[in-house]
C-alpha positions in Angstrom: -23.4 4.8 -5.4 -20.1 5.7 -3.8 -17.9 2.7 -3.8 -15.3 4.5 -1.8 -16.8 3.3 1.3 -16.1 6.5 3.1 -19.5 7.9 3.6 -18.2 9.6 6.8 -21.7 10.9 7.6 -23.1 7.4 8.3 -20.0 5.5 9.9 -17.4 6.1 12.7 -14.0 6.1 11.3 -10.5 5.8 13.0 -8.3 8.5 11.5 -5.1 6.3 12.0 -6.8 3.5 10.0 -7.7 6.0 7.3 -4.0 7.1 7.4 -2.7 3.6 6.8 -5.4 3.1 4.2 -4.5 6.1 2.2 -0.8 5.2 2.5 -1.5 2.2 0.4 -3.1 4.0 -2.6 -1.0 4.7 -5.5 -2.0 8.4 -6.0 -0.4 8.5 -9.3 -3.2 6.4 -10.7 -5.6 9.2 -9.9 -3.6 12.2 -11.3 -4.3 13.5 -14.7 -0.7 14.5 -16.0 -0.3 17.8 -17.7 1.1 21.3 -17.2 -1.1 21.5 -14.1 -1.7 17.9 -12.7 -5.1 17.4 -11.4 -7.0 14.5 -9.6 -9.5 12.5 -11.4 -12.3 12.6 -8.7 -14.6 10.3 -10.4 -11.9 7.7 -10.6 -11.1 8.3 -6.9 -14.6 8.2 -5.9 -15.4 5.0 -7.7 -12.4 3.1 -6.0 -13.3 0.5 -3.4 -11.7 1.0 -0.1 -12.3 -1.4 2.7 -13.9 0.4 5.6 -14.7 -2.2 8.3 -16.6 -1.4 11.6 -15.1 1.1 13.9 -13.9 -1.5 16.4 -12.2 -3.5 13.6 -10.5 -0.2 12.3 -9.2 0.3 15.9 -7.7 -3.2 16.1 -6.2 -2.8 12.7 -4.8 0.5 13.3 -3.3 -0.6 16.8 -1.7 -3.7 15.1 -0.2 -1.6 12.3 1.1 1.0 14.9 2.9 -1.7 17.0 4.3 -3.6 13.9 5.5 -0.3 12.3 7.0 0.8 15.6 9.0 -2.4 15.7 10.2 -2.0 12.1 11.1 1.7 12.8 13.2 0.5 15.9 15.0 -2.2 13.8 15.8 0.5 11.0 17.3 2.8 13.5 19.5 0.0 14.9 20.7 -0.9 11.6 21.2 2.7 10.6 23.3 3.2 13.8 25.4 0.0 13.0 26.1 1.3 9.5 27.2 4.6 10.8 29.6 2.9 13.2 30.8 0.5 10.4 31.5 3.7 8.3 33.4 5.2 11.1 35.5 2.0 11.6 36.1 1.9 7.9 37.4 5.5 7.8 39.5 5.0 11.0 41.0 1.8 9.3 41.8 3.6 6.2 43.3 6.5 8.0 45.5 4.0 10.1 46.7 2.2 6.9 47.5 5.4 5.1 49.4 6.9 7.9 51.3 3.7 8.6 49.9 3.1 12.1 48.9 -0.5 10.9 50.8 -2.9 8.6 49.1 -3.7 5.4 50.3 -6.9 3.6 
């Protein structure tokens, strides 16, 4: 009785959906600590993971791809703005220290 839901022999699966699914898992929960950490496979196998029909997996994976792409784009814009602000800050400091601008 495999609660994992990933009986891959009997179902089609979308690898991108599986990728997102496994990104959600806190793998620390499955690891037995020690000098040589190991995975508790029984605990992993008895974990329920949702595996909807193949068409639903595709819809979910496509949705997540679109949303994460938008998030990545926004993060890149913010990172670029931060870099520009840091450059402006450094230029402002340099100008103040060298006397090119008056500081009150």
